[in-house]
VOBA-1610 file (N, C-alpha, C; in pm, whole numbers, padded with zeros to 5 digits, always signed):
BEGIN
Met+18427+07225+02963Met+18540+07128+02940Met+18653+07177+02895Ser+18798+07123+02992Ser+18882+07177+02968Ser+18955+07077+02856Leu+18983+07172+02732Leu+19026+07104+02631Leu+19205+07092+02646Val+19247+07025+02740Val+19394+07036+02777Val+19425+06863+02830Gly+19543+06794+02760Gly+19564+06663+02827Gly+19688+06631+02751Asn+19709+06512+02837Asn+19855+06452+02801Asn+19806+06307+02749Trp+19825+06275+02655Trp+19808+06151+02620Trp+19913+06067+02574Ser+19878+05928+02530Ser+19996+05821+02501Ser+19963+05706+02410Tyr+19863+05779+02342Tyr+19794+05688+02189Tyr+19759+05822+02086Pro+19834+05755+01988Pro+19919+05644+01952Pro+20054+05657+02000Thr+20077+05830+02008Thr+20222+05819+02095Thr+20196+05914+02184Ala+20304+05971+02256Ala+20270+06050+02340Ala+20256+06207+02274Ile+20123+06245+02331Ile+20068+06386+02286Ile+20049+06489+02400Lys+20091+06622+02368Lys+20081+06722+02465Lys+19949+06815+02386Phe+19851+06811+02473Phe+19750+06869+02371Phe+19684+06975+02480Gly+19658+07122+02416Gly+19599+07218+02482Gly+19677+07373+02430Ala+19605+07460+02422Ala+19621+07592+02398Ala+19755+07643+02481Gly+19856+07675+02386Gly+20003+07761+02435Gly+20072+07590+02473Arg+20069+07532+02442Arg+20135+07421+02473Arg+20278+07462+02416Val+20322+07503+02297Val+20413+07489+02198Val+20534+07553+02286Arg+20494+07617+02405Arg+20575+07703+02485Arg+20670+07556+02538Glu+20591+07426+02553Glu+20675+07292+02588Glu+20766+07221+02498Leu+20790+07294+02391Leu+20893+07226+02277Leu+21040+07213+02351Pro+21069+07276+02418Pro+21220+07229+02482Pro+21221+07066+02566Glu+21084+07090+02628Glu+21065+06953+02724Glu+21054+06880+02652Ala+20974+06897+02516Ala+20945+06750+02429Ala+21041+06701+02351Cys+21181+06788+02325Cys+21318+06769+02297Cys+21362+06690+02367Ala+21367+06713+02494Ala+21422+06646+02650Ala+21367+06510+02619Ala+21282+06495+02586Ala+21193+06346+02624Ala+21231+06246+02520Ala+21262+06344+02402Ala+21297+06253+02275Ala+21446+06217+02258Gly+21539+06269+02386Gly+21661+06286+02336Gly+21728+06357+02246Ile+21672+06495+02187Ile+21711+06563+02089Ile+21762+06696+02189Lys+21902+06723+02146Lys+21976+06851+02218Lys+22003+06936+02076Arg+22013+06921+01969Arg+22027+06997+01807Arg+21925+07003+01739Pro+21824+07032+01755Pro+21717+06990+01677Pro+21731+07100+01540Leu+21656+07020+01418Leu+21627+07087+01316Leu+21507+07124+01270Leu+21427+07254+01261Leu+21323+07251+01251Leu+21296+07244+01117Val+21210+07148+01054Val+21152+07145+00921Val+21023+07201+00884Thr+20973+07295+00794Thr+20848+07358+00763Thr+20859+07380+00646Asp+20777+07459+00588Asp+20755+07464+00475Asp+20778+07618+00408Arg+20752+07651+00309Arg+20824+07814+00243Arg+20688+07880+00332Gly+20578+07857+00313Gly+20489+07953+00353Gly+20470+07996+00510Leu+20519+07886+00572Leu+20534+07902+00754Leu+20663+07963+00750Ala+20765+07973+00675Ala+20897+08015+00738Ala+20901+08136+00789Gly+20823+08233+00713Gly+20858+08351+00739Gly+20736+08419+00828Leu+20621+08344+00916Leu+20508+08355+01005Leu+20562+08364+01130Pro+20467+08436+01187Pro+20499+08472+01347Pro+20484+08316+01412Ile+20420+08179+01398Ile+20455+08111+01494Ile+20548+08054+01446Thr+20623+08050+01365Thr+20756+07972+01325Thr+20876+08069+01392Ala+20855+08168+01397Ala+20968+08273+01477Ala+20932+08226+01611Gln+20798+08275+01663Gln+20819+08190+01819Gln+20845+08044+01861Ala+20883+07980+01778Ala+20906+07814+01808Ala+21046+07839+01810Leu+21089+07893+01699Leu+21247+07944+01679Leu+21285+08000+01809Glu+21233+08119+01858Glu+21295+08183+01944Glu+21274+08096+02096Ile+21190+07998+02124Ile+21170+07867+02257Ile+21293+07811+02214Met+21336+07758+02102Met+21395+07669+02105Met+21552+07739+02130Glu+21570+07855+02122Glu+21667+07929+02118Glu+21690+07938+02302Ala+21589+08019+02326Ala+21607+08071+02451Ala+21635+07920+02550Ala+21617+07794+02531Ala+21617+07689+02570Ala+21749+07587+02544Gly+21866+07669+02465Gly+22020+07638+02416Gly+22001+07542+02307Leu+21882+07526+02227Leu+21857+07412+02137Leu+21911+07484+01980Gly+21931+07607+01983Gly+21982+07638+01863Gly+21864+07712+01795Arg+21877+07760+01648Arg+21766+07792+01517Arg+21799+07747+01436Gly+21820+07601+01430Gly+21831+07540+01262Gly+21706+07548+01232Val+21690+07567+01100Val+21560+07584+01027Val+21613+07526+00903Phe+21501+07466+00861Phe+21520+07408+00694Phe+21385+07440+00638Ser+21346+07464+00529Ser+21222+07544+00493Ser+21217+07507+00331Asp+21268+07444+00267Asp+21264+07433+00124Asp+21206+07316+00082Val+21040+07338+00109Val+20952+07213+00101Val+20855+07298+00042Asp+20842+07213-00087Asp+20717+07259-00173Asp+20549+07190-00097Pro+20462+07226-00155Pro+20313+07167-00103Pro+20301+07032-00100Asn+20350+06966-00224Asn+20390+06861-00258Asn+20513+06779-00231Pro+20565+06785-00093Pro+20695+06750-00095Pro+20734+06635-00185Asn+20918+06660-00218Asn+20946+06529-00344Asn+21093+06528-00270Glu+21155+06446-00381Glu+21296+06382-00321Glu+21371+06468-00332Thr+21352+06577-00426Thr+21484+06704-00420Thr+21444+06817-00288Asn+21355+06785-00221Asn+21321+06855-00109Asn+21401+06793-00005Leu+21353+06668-00014Leu+21432+06552+00076Leu+21587+06552+00089Glu+21615+06536-00050Glu+21737+06545-00032Glu+21871+06706+00021Ala+21786+06791-00040Ala+21840+06921+00050Ala+21807+06917+00189Gly+21693+06856+00243Gly+21667+06872+00379Gly+21796+06750+00422Val+21820+06648+00394Val+21906+06557+00464Val+22040+06630+00466Ala+22069+06727+00379Ala+22222+06777+00372Ala+22215+06885+00483Ala+22116+06959+00486Ala+22097+07049+00601Ala+22111+06988+00734Tyr+22085+06894+00754Tyr+22029+06830+00888Tyr+22185+06783+00900Lys+22276+06713+00821Lys+22406+06651+00839Lys+22500+06775+00821Ala+22491+06926+00750Ala+22571+07001+00779Ala+22593+07073+00905Gly+22438+07085+00933Gly+22431+07133+01085Gly+22471+07030+01222Asp+22494+06905+01212Asp+22523+06839+01274Asp+22412+06805+01400His+22272+06816+01365His+22169+06813+01384His+22155+06655+01460Asp+22039+06615+01579Asp+22052+06480+01618Asp+21915+06466+01624Gly+21825+06566+01562Gly+21690+06489+01565Gly+21608+06584+01479Val+21466+06597+01464Val+21382+06673+01382Val+21271+06721+01454Ile+21248+06843+01425Ile+21131+06913+01487Ile+21035+06935+01379Ala+20919+06842+01332Ala+20857+06872+01220Ala+20748+06984+01231Phe+20749+07069+01197Phe+20624+07169+01214Phe+20568+07244+01081Gly+20443+07229+01120Gly+20340+07232+00988Gly+20229+07162+00979Gly+20191+07219+00803Gly+20078+07139+00787Gly+20113+06972+00701Gly+20063+06919+00626Gly+20099+06813+00574Gly+20256+06791+00524Ser+20281+06889+00451Ser+20390+06898+00386Ser+20512+06894+00487Gly+20493+06985+00565Gly+20625+07047+00701Gly+20652+06894+00720Leu+20542+06819+00778Leu+20519+06734+00882Leu+20545+06571+00799Asp+20530+06564+00665Asp+20589+06426+00575Asp+20753+06460+00549Leu+20785+06597+00515Leu+20923+06605+00498Leu+21035+06610+00613Gly+20980+06653+00725Gly+21045+06658+00839Gly+21046+06496+00873Lys+20984+06464+00886Lys+20978+06321+00925Lys+21062+06223+00827Met+21076+06227+00687Met+21176+06169+00633Met+21295+06210+00634Val+21323+06330+00640Val+21438+06381+00665Val+21520+06319+00816Ala+21452+06290+00939Ala+21472+06192+01016Ala+21527+06068+01004Phe+21430+06026+00870Phe+21435+05874+00848Phe+21541+05882+00786Met+21565+05943+00628Met+21697+05915+00579Met+21794+05958+00609Ala+21823+06030+00661Ala+21941+06112+00728Ala+22085+06006+00754Gly+22006+05881+00827Gly+22120+05769+00855Gly+22105+05656+00741Gln+22013+05677+00649Gln+22002+05512+00542Gln+22139+05552+00428Thr+22153+05432+00396Thr+22231+05443+00284Thr+22133+05397+00161Arg+22036+05346+00156Arg+21979+05331+00040Arg+21851+05444-00009Pro+21847+05430-00131Pro+21740+05535-00190Pro+21585+05532-00106Val+21507+05639-00091Val+21419+05650-00038Val+21318+05548-00097Trp+21329+05554-00226Trp+21218+05467-00243Trp+21220+05325-00263Asp+21316+05291-00189Asp+21368+05142-00114Asp+21275+05087-00021Phe+21205+05208+00005Phe+21111+05177+00158Phe+20969+05213+00145Glu+20947+05224+00031Glu+20760+05255-00027Glu+20697+05137+00064Asp+20603+05159+00104Asp+20469+05099+00153Asp+20460+04982+00087Ile+20523+04877+00075Ile+20498+04760-00013Ile+20563+04644+00041Gly+20479+04548+00095Gly+20480+04430+00188Gly+20579+04471+00289Asp+20692+04409+00328Asp+20809+04425+00407Asp+20953+04526+00405Trp+20860+04597+00278Trp+21010+04697+00232Trp+21090+04754+00364Trp+20990+04779+00462Trp+21035+04896+00577Trp+21147+04814+00653Thr+21142+04689+00636Thr+21271+04616+00706Thr+21388+04621+00646Arg+21406+04682+00526Arg+21543+04745+00475Arg+21600+04822+00526Ala+21538+04940+00616Ala+21580+05053+00684Ala+21695+05010+00773Asp+21774+05068+00839Asp+21844+05076+00945Asp+21737+05175+01061Ala+21722+05070+01135Ala+21600+05108+01229Ala+21699+05212+01336Asp+21810+05175+01359Asp+21899+05220+01487Asp+21930+05378+01440Ala+21954+05412+01277Ala+21994+05526+01228Ala+21916+05626+01201Ile+21744+05613+01247Ile+21648+05682+01259Ile+21653+05789+01369Ala+21665+05916+01320Ala+21672+06017+01446Ala+21502+06049+01480Pro+21538+06112+01601Pro+21394+06099+01687Pro+21287+06240+01637Ile+21205+06214+01624Ile+21129+06329+01566Ile+21012+06396+01683Val+21011+06522+01712Val+20900+06574+01771Val+20821+06644+01669Ala+20677+06618+01660Ala+20580+06673+01563Ala+20505+06801+01622Val+20491+06914+01562Val+20402+06998+01594Val+20316+07027+01469Pro+20208+06985+01459Pro+20104+07066+01364Pro+20071+07210+01398Thr+20043+07275+01248Thr+19975+07378+01275Thr+19830+07397+01170Thr+19822+07314+01128Thr+19685+07291+01040Thr+19602+07158+01126Ala+19490+07144+01068Ala+19401+07003+01141Ala+19350+06949+01021Gly+19431+06843+00965Gly+19399+06738+00853Gly+19457+06652+00849Thr+19569+06647+00822Thr+19645+06504+00740Thr+19686+06401+00852Gly+19704+06471+01026Gly+19690+06378+01134Gly+19866+06313+01097Ser+19946+06358+01010Ser+20071+06322+00986Ser+20179+06294+01116Glu+20135+06375+01205Glu+20190+06389+01325Glu+20150+06259+01407Val+20068+06194+01388Val+20060+06078+01447Val+20068+05935+01337Gly+20125+05949+01237Gly+20119+05869+01177Gly+20289+05833+01118Arg+20266+05670+01076Arg+20398+05604+01073Arg+20405+05615+00920Ala+20436+05726+00845Ala+20451+05719+00701Ala+20484+05849+00653Ser+20469+05883+00553Ser+20510+06025+00452Ser+20480+05953+00342Val+20414+06065+00265Val+20357+06093+00087Val+20486+06144+00031Ile+20564+06089-00026Ile+20671+06184-00081Ile+20648+06174-00238Thr+20643+06266-00354Thr+20602+06262-00469Thr+20771+06224-00567Asn+20738+06166-00645Asn+20851+06135-00716Asn+20875+06248-00834Ser+20964+06332-00831Ser+20934+06446-00943Ser+20940+06420-01085Glu+21014+06290-01112Glu+21013+06246-01254Glu+20917+06164-01285Thr+20849+06099-01226Thr+20718+06002-01255Thr+20621+06107-01236His+20603+06191-01123His+20484+06244-01112His+20386+06111-00990Ala+20446+06059-00975Ala+20386+05949-00870Ala+20424+05966-00705Lys+20314+05993-00637Lys+20301+05982-00509Lys+20382+05857-00448Lys+20419+05845-00350Lys+20449+05715-00297Lys+20484+05731-00127Ile+20389+05616-00087Ile+20422+05672+00069Ile+20519+05567+00121Ile+20601+05638+00204Ile+20708+05565+00270Ile+20678+05550+00402Phe+20663+05415+00446Phe+20679+05382+00578Phe+20797+05339+00675His+20776+05362+00788His+20846+05264+00871His+20840+05315+01039Pro+20780+05221+01128Pro+20728+05208+01225Pro+20764+05338+01329Lys+20956+05322+01308Lys+20982+05440+01361Lys+20958+05588+01322Val+20916+05609+01214Val+20876+05732+01165Val+20764+05810+01262Leu+20691+05727+01330Leu+20584+05766+01423Leu+20651+05871+01547Pro+20630+05995+01552Pro+20712+06111+01636Pro+20681+06053+01763Ala+20792+06082+01825Ala+20822+06023+01975Ala+20721+06112+02084Val+20707+06274+02025Val+20629+06344+02114Val+20557+06426+02049Val+20415+06468+02029Val+20363+06560+01939Val+20301+06654+02020Ile+20304+06803+02002Ile+20249+06921+02071Ile+20146+06932+01956Cys+20030+06933+02032Cys+19927+07003+01965Cys+19821+07123+02017Asp+19895+07227+01965Asp+19871+07348+02015Asp+19782+07440+01926Pro+19616+07423+01957Pro+19557+07507+01872Pro+19553+07648+01832Glu+19617+07734+01910Glu+19662+07878+01899Glu+19726+07862+01734Leu+19787+07773+01718Leu+19891+07773+01594Leu+19822+07774+01457Thr+19647+07720+01528Thr+19604+07699+01361Thr+19498+07820+01346Val+19508+07925+01450Val+19424+08061+01472Val+19435+08108+01292Gly+19542+08109+01229Gly+19578+08217+01124Gly+19556+08144+00994Met+19515+07997+01034Met+19476+07936+00871Met+19362+08045+00789Pro+19387+08036+00689Pro+19278+08097+00567Pro+19196+08008+00577Lys+19079+08040+00584Lys+18954+07973+00552Lys+18922+07862+00456Phe+18995+07882+00343Phe+18996+07751+00216Phe+19118+07663+00257Ile+19238+07661+00373Ile+19295+07576+00410Ile+19195+07519+00528Thr+19160+07630+00596Thr+19060+07542+00711Thr+19009+07433+00663Ala+18922+07488+00535Ala+18784+07380+00499Ala+18875+07234+00449Gly+18984+07284+00348Gly+19048+07153+00306Gly+19114+07067+00364Thr+19173+07118+00472Thr+19244+07043+00578Thr+19122+06970+00671Gly+19062+07036+00691Gly+18903+06983+00777Gly+18838+06872+00725Leu+18846+06868+00566Leu+18773+06784+00494Leu+18849+06669+00471Asp+19018+06709+00483Asp+19094+06590+00452Asp+19074+06507+00559Ala+19075+06534+00722Ala+19042+06480+00807Ala+18951+06387+00798Phe+18817+06441+00732Phe+18668+06370+00725Phe+18681+06258+00658Ala+18732+06268+00557Ala+18762+06175+00440Ala+18859+06054+00471His+18939+06098+00608His+19021+05944+00633His+18927+05905+00720Cys+18821+05981+00820Cys+18767+05896+00891Cys+18657+05827+00832Val+18562+05879+00698Val+18492+05840+00602Val+18565+05684+00543Glu+18691+05688+00490Glu+18732+05568+00403Glu+18756+05487+00512Ala+18836+05516+00619Ala+18851+05423+00748Ala+18703+05328+00780Phe+18624+05409+00791Phe+18493+05370+00828Phe+18436+05270+00763Ser+18447+05306+00617Ser+18391+05233+00489Ser+18499+05128+00451Ser+18617+05108+00521Ser+18702+04973+00454Ser+18654+04890+00489Pro+18666+04749+00414Pro+18609+04640+00486Pro+18732+04546+00567His+18819+04590+00615His+18934+04549+00679His+18874+04536+00843Tyr+18898+04434+00960Tyr+18884+04418+01056Tyr+18965+04480+01141His+18914+04625+01215His+18979+04673+01289His+18892+04784+01404Pro+18806+04708+01465Pro+18691+04756+01545Pro+18696+04905+01626Met+18874+04879+01660Met+18914+05044+01765Met+18883+05161+01637Ser+18976+05127+01530Ser+18935+05203+01428Ser+18850+05254+01360Gln+18741+05165+01358Gln+18558+05183+01349Gln+18569+05273+01449Gly+18544+05263+01555Gly+18498+05379+01677Gly+18575+05498+01665Ile+18698+05504+01646Ile+18764+05640+01655Ile+18722+05726+01514Ala+18688+05633+01394Ala+18639+05719+01293Ala+18520+05768+01280Leu+18447+05705+01384Leu+18304+05761+01345Leu+18295+05834+01420Glu+18387+05868+01593Glu+18360+06005+01635Glu+18459+06109+01555Gly+18537+06094+01484Gly+18607+06149+01452Gly+18538+06242+01338Met+18428+06187+01276Met+18337+06226+01190Met+18241+06347+01284Arg+18174+06309+01361Arg+18116+06370+01470Arg+18174+06521+01494Leu+18278+06515+01535Leu+18350+06623+01531Leu+18390+06712+01437Val+18424+06659+01329Val+18417+06755+01196Val+18276+06839+01207Lys+18203+06731+01192Lys+18057+06778+01137Lys+18026+06912+01240Glu+18067+06877+01365Glu+18016+07012+01442Glu+18120+07124+01452Tyr+18224+07089+01436Tyr+18319+07170+01483Tyr+18396+07274+01354Leu+18384+07199+01231Leu+18433+07270+01114Leu+18384+07387+01100Pro+18251+07407+01068Pro+18142+07515+01006Pro+18208+07599+01127Arg+18224+07584+01246Arg+18245+07690+01349Arg+18419+07730+01350Ala+18493+07651+01288Ala+18651+07694+01295Ala+18641+07797+01138Tyr+18534+07748+01045Tyr+18509+07806+00895Tyr+18483+07928+00946Ala+18408+07959+01061Ala+18324+08110+01009Ala+18397+08191+01124Asp+18487+08163+01241Asp+18565+08216+01340Asp+18687+08141+01347Gly+18773+08198+01279Gly+18921+08134+01301Gly+18967+08119+01444Ser+18931+08234+01534Ser+18974+08251+01671Ser+18892+08145+01750Asp+18789+08063+01684Asp+18713+08009+01778Asp+18846+07868+01860Ile+18891+07896+01958Ile+19004+07785+02040Ile+18938+07651+02027Glu+18824+07661+02080Glu+18733+07545+02113Glu+18717+07433+01993Ala+18666+07531+01884Ala+18634+07449+01757Ala+18806+07435+01683Arg+18882+07493+01707Arg+19036+07473+01644Arg+19069+07366+01722Ala+19046+07354+01861Ala+19108+07220+01952Ala+19036+07102+01900Gln+18928+07126+01874Gln+18857+06971+01841Gln+18871+06927+01707Met+18886+07033+01603Met+18946+06967+01473Met+19127+06905+01478Met+19158+06959+01572Met+19308+06879+01560Met+19277+06756+01623Ser+19195+06745+01702Ser+19160+06598+01764Ser+19112+06525+01652Ala+19027+06565+01578Ala+18969+06520+01468Ala+19089+06444+01380Ala+19166+06513+01335Ala+19282+06514+01245Ala+19350+06411+01308Met+19393+06374+01434Met+19454+06291+01476Met+19410+06160+01493Met+19256+06155+01476Met+19166+06053+01490Met+19150+05978+01340Gly+19157+06073+01273Gly+19120+06047+01123Gly+19248+05942+01070Ala+19399+06025+01129Ala+19491+05946+01091Ala+19552+05827+01166Thr+19503+05807+01299Thr+19469+05685+01350Thr+19364+05591+01305Ala+19248+05596+01254Ala+19174+05504+01219Ala+19194+05451+01093Phe+19275+05514+01006Phe+19288+05505+00836Phe+19436+05374+00867Gln+19498+05326+01008Gln+19506+05224+01011Gln+19437+05099+00947Lys+19282+05115+00975Lys+19199+05032+00898Lys+19230+05010+00767Gly+19258+05087+00683Gly+19251+05125+00552Gly+19231+05274+00488Leu+19230+05290+00363Leu+19174+05416+00283Leu+19131+05334+00151Gly+19079+05436+00072Gly+19027+05388-00035Gly+19029+05478-00165Ala+18934+05458-00228Ala+18888+05548-00390Ala+18925+05681-00361Ile+18901+05734-00268Ile+18921+05884-00267Ile+19067+05914-00256His+19116+05819-00170His+19304+05886-00169His+19374+05808-00285Ala+19309+05709-00328Ala+19359+05633-00448Ala+19396+05748-00592Met+19252+05832-00584Met+19213+05913-00661Met+19319+06051-00674Ser+19295+06110-00503Ser+19368+06244-00469Ser+19498+06237-00515His+19612+06102-00496His+19720+06117-00498His+19780+06112-00604Pro+19726+06095-00717Pro+19809+06092-00853Pro+19740+06229-00909Ile+19592+06285-00886Ile+19569+06422-00885Ile+19670+06534-00861Gly+19712+06514-00721Gly+19806+06609-00655Gly+19934+06590-00707Ala+19978+06478-00748Ala+20097+06451-00823Ala+20138+06557-00945Val+20041+06550-01023Val+20038+06554-01135Val+20003+06703-01188Phe+19865+06787-01077Phe+19813+06900-01094Phe+19886+06992-00979Asn+19950+06921-00884Asn+19941+07014-00750Asn+19859+07086-00706Thr+19725+07003-00666Thr+19633+07029-00630Thr+19626+07044-00444His+19535+07101-00396His+19549+07083-00210His+19516+06918-00202His+19576+06884-00138His+19503+06692-00126His+19391+06690-00049Gly+19355+06772+00071Gly+19211+06773+00136Gly+19103+06841+00062Thr+19112+06938-00043Thr+19035+06964-00128Thr+19007+06901-00211Thr+19096+06808-00273Thr+19076+06716-00390Thr+19002+06599-00320Asn+19054+06560-00211Asn+18954+06440-00113Asn+18810+06494-00147Ala+18805+06619-00084Ala+18644+06661-00102Ala+18581+06633-00247Val+18615+06704-00331Val+18577+06684-00413Val+18568+06535-00508Cys+18622+06484-00464Cys+18642+06324-00514Cys+18516+06257-00447Met+18474+06317-00281Met+18410+06213-00222Met+18280+06152-00266Pro+18208+06253-00318Pro+18049+06232-00366Pro+18063+06144-00466Ala+18135+06107-00557Ala+18136+06022-00655Ala+18194+05893-00589Val+18243+05882-00513Val+18327+05764-00470Val+18198+05718-00338Leu+18144+05817-00304Leu+18023+05743-00218Leu+17930+05660-00287Glu+17884+05744-00385Glu+17785+05682-00517Glu+17826+05536-00535Phe+17988+05525-00586Phe+17999+05403-00644Phe+18026+05319-00572Asn+18068+05331-00417Asn+18079+05203-00303Asn+17956+05173-00263Ala+17839+05281-00291Ala+17712+05274-00236Ala+17664+05112-00214Pro+17667+05010-00297Pro+17631+04892-00251Pro+17718+04839-00142Ala+17851+04866-00127Ala+17918+04817-00011Ala+17896+04821+00118Ile+17857+04961+00113Ile+17873+05069+00207Ile+17746+05104+00318Ala+17641+05138+00224Ala+17469+05170+00241Ala+17433+05149+00406Asp+17443+05021+00423Asp+17392+04999+00545Asp+17479+05041+00644Arg+17642+05045+00672Arg+17735+05073+00749Arg+17715+05203+00727Leu+17689+05291+00632Leu+17685+05470+00681Leu+17521+05492+00709Glu+17456+05386+00704Glu+17298+05440+00759Glu+17310+05439+00911Ala+17361+05363+00989Ala+17399+05384+01116Ala+17493+05470+01126Ala+17614+05490+01053Ala+17667+05631+01086Ala+17599+05733+01097Ala+17515+05771+00988Ala+17409+05883+00973Ala+17323+05903+01088Ala+17299+05806+01157Ala+17208+05779+01239Ala+17264+05837+01357Tyr+17370+05833+01398Tyr+17494+05840+01503Tyr+17513+06007+01506Leu+17535+06040+01351Leu+17546+06162+01349Leu+17466+06273+01340Gly+17333+06249+01326Gly+17180+06320+01337Gly+17173+06353+01196Ile+17189+06258+01101Ile+17149+06300+00962Ile+17041+06179+00956Ser+16954+06226+00898Ser+16819+06189+00828Ser+16837+06138+00694Gly+16792+06042+00678Gly+16761+05968+00528Gly+16868+05871+00517Gly+16945+05809+00627Gly+17017+05727+00586Gly+17120+05697+00472Phe+17132+05629+00415Phe+17270+05635+00308Phe+17246+05760+00246Asp+17137+05763+00197Asp+17106+05870+00077Asp+17135+06003+00141Gly+17092+06024+00265Gly+17117+06147+00346Gly+17223+06160+00382Phe+17307+06081+00418Phe+17443+06090+00426Phe+17510+06151+00312Arg+17521+06102+00219Arg+17565+06097+00069Arg+17522+06282+00011Ala+17378+06293+00039Ala+17358+06458+00046Ala+17395+06551+00119Phe+17441+06473+00243Phe+17520+06606+00352Phe+17651+06612+00302Val+17724+06542+00266Val+17859+06524+00222Val+17873+06618+00123Gln+17761+06655-00002Gln+17780+06757-00104Gln+17748+06867-00026Glu+17604+06927+00081Glu+17609+07028+00126Glu+17675+07081+00231Phe+17759+07003+00285Phe+17886+07025+00332Phe+18004+07080+00265Asn+18016+07000+00164Asn+18125+07080+00068Asn+18114+07206-00007Asp+17975+07216-00034Asp+17928+07358-00035Asp+17948+07487+00036Ser+17879+07426+00153Ser+17877+07558+00254Ser+18027+07578+00313Leu+18174+07489+00266Leu+18283+07531+00276Leu+18355+07592+00181Gly+18279+07597+00075Gly+18351+07672-00055Gly+18423+07587-00128Ile+18380+07433-00129Ile+18474+07356-00197Ile+18414+07328-00353Pro+18491+07352-00472Pro+18453+07321-00571Pro+18356+07210-00571Arg+18280+07197-00711Arg+18179+07048-00726Arg+18261+06954-00757Lys+18356+07015-00905Lys+18438+06909-01007Lys+18554+06939-01019Leu+18613+06831-01040Leu+18772+06799-01056Leu+18841+06918-01184Ser+18742+06979-01249Ser+18795+07019-01377Ser+18821+07204-01332Asp+18733+07217-01236Asp+18706+07327-01144Asp+18860+07365-01054Leu+18939+07248-01046Leu+19091+07237-00981Leu+19189+07256-01096Gly+19139+07241-01217Gly+19248+07229-01326Gly+19271+07084-01414Val+19179+06992-01340Val+19216+06862-01373Val+19148+06852-01517Thr+19201+06770-01618Thr+19140+06761-01749Thr+19097+06637-01793Lys+19026+06623-01902Lys+18970+06481-01921Lys+19105+06411-02008Glu+19164+06478-02039Glu+19301+06423-02115Glu+19369+06344-02062Ala+19383+06392-01906Ala+19500+06343-01786Ala+19437+06201-01731Ile+19304+06185-01752Ile+19238+06037-01717Ile+19346+05935-01699Pro+19391+05917-01831Pro+19444+05778-01866Pro+19605+05767-01777Glu+19647+05861-01719Glu+19776+05901-01667Glu+19719+05861-01512Leu+19632+05943-01484Leu+19588+05932-01353Leu+19503+05781-01334Val+19476+05731-01392Val+19431+05607-01344Val+19563+05509-01348Lys+19646+05519-01402Lys+19774+05422-01358Lys+19833+05468-01234Gly+19810+05602-01220Gly+19858+05627-01100Gly+19816+05582-00948Ala+19636+05589-01007Ala+19558+05530-00883Ala+19570+05378-00873Ile+19583+05289-00974Ile+19540+05148-00965Ile+19674+05077-00887Val+19762+05166-00876Val+19927+05080-00780Val+19912+05188-00656Asp+19819+05248-00629Asp+19839+05340-00519Asp+19811+05243-00376Pro+19829+05236-00246Pro+19803+05108-00165Pro+19673+05156-00096Ser+19596+05305-00112Ser+19491+05321-00066Ser+19389+05222-00122Cys+19413+05168-00305Cys+19321+05099-00325Cys+19301+04961-00252Gly+19384+04964-00170Gly+19358+04778-00082Gly+19244+04818+00007Gly+19218+04911+00024Gly+19120+04940+00152Gly+18980+04993+00096Asn+18973+04964-00010Asn+18811+05012-00063Asn+18712+04909-00099Pro+18581+04943-00021Pro+18531+04806+00009Pro+18459+04787-00138Ile+18485+04835-00251Ile+18460+04726-00405Ile+18567+04729-00454Glu+18610+04630-00499Glu+18774+04637-00595Glu+18768+04718-00695Leu+18903+04805-00699Leu+18925+04894-00794Leu+18976+04837-00914Thr+18959+04887-01043Thr+19000+04835-01163Thr+19014+04949-01225Glu+19134+04979-01354Glu+19130+05047-01438Glu+19005+05098-01503Asp+18913+05007-01557Asp+18797+05066-01560Asp+18695+05160-01487Asn+18726+05126-01362Asn+18585+05138-01289Asn+18654+05314-01199Leu+18790+05296-01210Leu+18848+05405-01197Leu+18822+05549-01284Ala+18878+05454-01406Ala+18852+05619-01534Ala+18716+05657-01491Gly+18581+05557-01480Gly+18448+05636-01464Gly+18447+05691-01346Leu+18504+05635-01249Leu+18509+05754-01093Leu+18600+05870-01160Phe+18687+05886-01221Phe+18783+06032-01246Phe+18666+06088-01316Glu+18584+06020-01427Glu+18497+06100-01519Glu+18368+06169-01448Ala+18309+06087-01333Ala+18246+06109-01283Ala+18242+06254-01174Ala+18382+06247-01124Ala+18435+06358-01047Ala+18440+06480-01120Leu+18492+06452-01231Leu+18541+06569-01354Leu+18455+06693-01358
//
């Protein structure tokens, strides 16, 4: 099978090995002539970033870059990125990297023309309508990991550095105009990043599939996304140069992010405040939380996941699926407890306060309260 394609769902996607070379054409399609490439500090000095900048420069697009981005990007990073965007007289953003680079890049494009603070556009009700839609700069997204799926998302997660709360900032026009998914860019990912980002995609699919909201298209996408992760993440983890596995994981990441239009749940409600307070890797945190959340949600999701288990070739119905999740985590070097990530029991009250107001709570199949969230944190600790 040839793993190359041009897709228009949910946006224009150029998928296939070596397609980063089409960056100039993607910028032209988005109407960008003077892009600012936004990435994170870890990627800034790597060959894949140098390659992208050389492609830009050769096409007359300059080589503007901003990389002052933390693993959990915050409003300080955003302010600096907007300043760099304005100082360079840029007219669009190339969001390049994993979740942090993609999320921050999208927000630079979003905020460069706004006059209100970023927190005014949190994903609450119709707050997104407060934004000046005409002032949002075009975005080309180039993921270098296979996990968050932020390249096909209409939101970014930004940490408030003062309150240590992660906020979801939403606007429909934050969806990138063009996405380049080149699995060759993910070949150099370390094993722990391959595992953590891949399990982030898996968590997106599991939570979307478990959400009680009605969205049959997302339901189908989530189910097939789970299958791709189950089959191809072990291969990508064992051999980082396996281009087929890397490509299938990039598909799974986009599928997870597309599917969670149906909703997320307790896994993400827990991992967002944990990441904000303890600066943990998001996907790894999701993976550690998943067994406890599956157990908690069992009365509402057992029948649904029994059907999923059959499709995925997992025997034993829901119990088999739950056992598979723990075995899958173990095989990928994921810690079993939040305490292994540095989370402390003393922090649970603060984490509960962050979790209960997280928008992900709304997609959990069992209503979340401060009491049962405290129990979930303790079970995962």
